[in-house]
C-alpha positions, 0 to 999 in steps of 0.5 A: 500500500505504501508503494502505491501511495508513493506512486500516486503522489509521484504521478500527481507531482508529474501532472502538476509539473506538466500543467505548470509547463503548459501554462507558462506564458510565451511557450508552446506545448508539445501538442501545439507544436505538433499542430503547427503553432508558431510563437510570434513573441518568446518573452524576450525579443520583438524581432518578429514585429516592426513598426508599420511603414518602417524598417525598425520598431519604435515605442514598444518594449519587452517588460517582465516577459510581456510585449508592451506598447508605451502608448506614445502613438504617432511617429514615436510609437505607433502600430506594429505589424508582423514581418510575415503576411497571413491569409488563413490563420488562427491567432491566439494571444493574451492582453491587458490594458491600462485604465481607459485604454484603447488598442486593437488587433488588425489583420489583412493589413496591406503595407503601402505608402498609399495607406498611411494607417493600418486601419485603411486596409485592415479590419480590427478586433477592438480592445478597450477598457470598456468600464474605465472609458471616459465618455460614451461608447457606441456598441461597435466601439466596445471590446471584441467588436469588429470595429465599426462593423459588427457588435460583440455578443456579451463579451466577458471582459476583465477589468483594466490591468487583468489578462484577457485571452483573445482568439481571431480566426480567419478561414477564407471569408469566414471570421470569428472573434473569441474572448476569454473562451467565448465566441462573441462575433462571427461574420463573412468577409465580402458578403452582401451584408459586409459590403453594405456595412462598409458602404454605409458606415465609417469605411465608406471613404476607404475603398481598400478596406478589407479587400486584401485577402492576405496581409500582416497582423497588426497590434495597435498603439492608440496612445495607451499602455497595452501589454501582450504575451503568449502571441501565437499563430497557426496557419489554416 
């Protein structure tokens, strides 16, 4: 009986050790590696990212194993993009934001001097401190929304300074937004509904908005301190 008890304790400790290893930020589990996931941030270097329309990266640092936007915006900071372009993918990351902060995840971003900002071409998974935001908010501005296009369905948002998990899936024309384990937005790119929303809303004067099938993934510096970690992508 004593040997059985020791064996059970050993197996429990092994299980706990494996669980801790899987949950370690900025790492991939053996299963994720086998499934084809790739880390876009290893907790130490931001060498897989650069500032939009620049050869270098400015306004972002690594702090305590997190990728941090300093919130400088403009020429001193600004939005960053992946070195690679992606067409069909599943992106997963953890994020937290400062009080009253504003940020976002954009995709299908086409880099060209004809487009001065990433949002001229790329749709956005909105990240915001909804609870701490000063002033009124439209539903299409709140966290998880396809910004200015589709409203998020009852997102379970953590308060400022706490980690949230976001998942963005693009498979052909089909897109899903997930927040903290719940699917909150689902839409079809280039559908009749999509085109109608573009032509009648905020993007009506941006003819290239959402039109590039393949593009960079972008993290936004909207003048707020924002932290990211465990950024990983799997091509579909």
